[in-house]
N, C-alpha and C positions, 0 to 999 in steps of 0.2 A: 272684832268683826269687821270694822272698817278697813283694817290692814289686809284682811283676806280679799275683800272686794277690790281694793286698790291693786293688790298683787295680781289678781285675776285680770283686771283691766289692763294693767301694764303688760302682762304676758300676751294678751290678745293683740295689743298694739304692736309689740315687737314682732310677733309672728306675722301680722299683716304687712309690716314694712319689709320683712324678709321675703315674703311671697311676692310683693310688688317688685323688689329688686331682682328676684329670679325671673319673673315674667318679662322684665325689660331687657335682661341680658341674654335670654334664650335665642332671639334672632341673631345677635352678634356672635354667639358661640357657633351657631350653625353656619353662618357666613364664613367664619374663620376656618371651619373644617372644610367647607366647599372650596374656598380659595386655595387651601393647601392641596386638595385633590386636583384642582385645575393646574396648579403649579407642577405637581408630580406628573400629570398626563403630558403637559407641555414639555417638560424636561425629557421624558422618555421618547416622545415623538421627535424632538430635535436630535437627540442622541442617535436614534435609529436612522434618521434621514442623513445625518452628517457622517456617521461612522460605518455604515453598512452599504452594500450594493445589492441590487436585485439578483436573486439566485437563478441559476439555470433551472429548467423544468425538473430535472432529476434530483435536485438538492432541496433540503428544507428551506423555507423562507425565513429570513431574519426577522426576529420579533422581540418585543419587550412586553412584559406583563406588569400592569399597574394595579395594585389593590388599594382601595380607598373605602371610606365609610360614608354612607349617606345617612345622616343622623335621623333618628325617629323623633316623633313629636312626644316629648316627655317634659319633665320638670326643668331641665337645664338647656334643652334645645328645642327649636321650632321645627316642625316637619317640613319636608320639601315636596312641593306638588309637581314640579317640572324641572328637569335638568337635561340640557342638550349641548352638543357641540356641532356647530353649523359651519361648513367650509364656505368662505366668502370670496376667496381668490386663489391664485396659484401658490401663495406663500403664507396664508393665514386662515385661521378659523375664529369663530366667536363662541365662547362658552357662555351659555345663558342659564340662569336658574330663577325659579319663583318659589318663595317660601309659602307655607300655608297661611301666613298672616298677610300675604299680598306683596311683601318685599320682593323687588326685582333687581337683578344685577346682571351685568355683562362684563366679560373679561376677554381680552384679545389673547389668542394662542398663536405664537409665532411659527406655526407649521400647519399646513393644510392637512386636515384629517377627514377622511370620507368614511361612510358606513358601508361595510361588507364587500362592496365591489369597487375595484380601482377605476373602472371606466365610468362610474356614475358619480354624481355630485350630491349624494344624499346626506341628510342630517343624522347624527348618532344620538339617539335618545337613551339616556341613562336613567333608570328608574328603580323603584323599590326602596327598601330601607335596609340598613345594615351594611355588611361588607360586600362590595362589588369588585369584580375582577374584569379588567378591560385588557384585552390582548390587542396590541398594535403590531401590524405586520407590514413589511415593506414589499410592495408588489408593483408591477409595471402597469401603466395605463395603456390605452389603445395606441398611443404614440411611442410607447417604450420608455416613457419617463417614470422615475420612481415616485410612488404615492404611498403615504402612510394610511393604512386601512384599519379601521376600528372594528373589533369583533367583541362586543360586550358579553360577559358571562359565558363565554365559550370555554370548554375544557382545554387545558393547556397541556401539551405533550413536550417531552424533552427535558 
């Protein structure tokens, strides 16, 4: 009888340690996925700005589409309460995110990315859970300079 009690206690202890390990690695897993997404967005934005030109009005605008995953709050990942890309100057943006547990982080994106309108300096908010699609389009601002414009979850043609 004592063997069964000890076996049950040992099983509970091992499961408890496993649960604690999962709980501690969940934010790290989410941060790793978000940093990979930020890197993919930055790479696409830089490629678009460096290898394309603004199209004439009668031609389609050059674009790149980035698909990434915003992890849900589950056993192996922490939920994301806020994720944004904020243009900070003519050559850079800051990607910021906040996890459900309060963990905050910022990453520099080496390309200016604005939301929806090339003539405005608006922050791109990326939300939801699961797979997100971000379309990056090269458009001219009011001075005729090329600007990378973000259009989240917009249908992609072509």
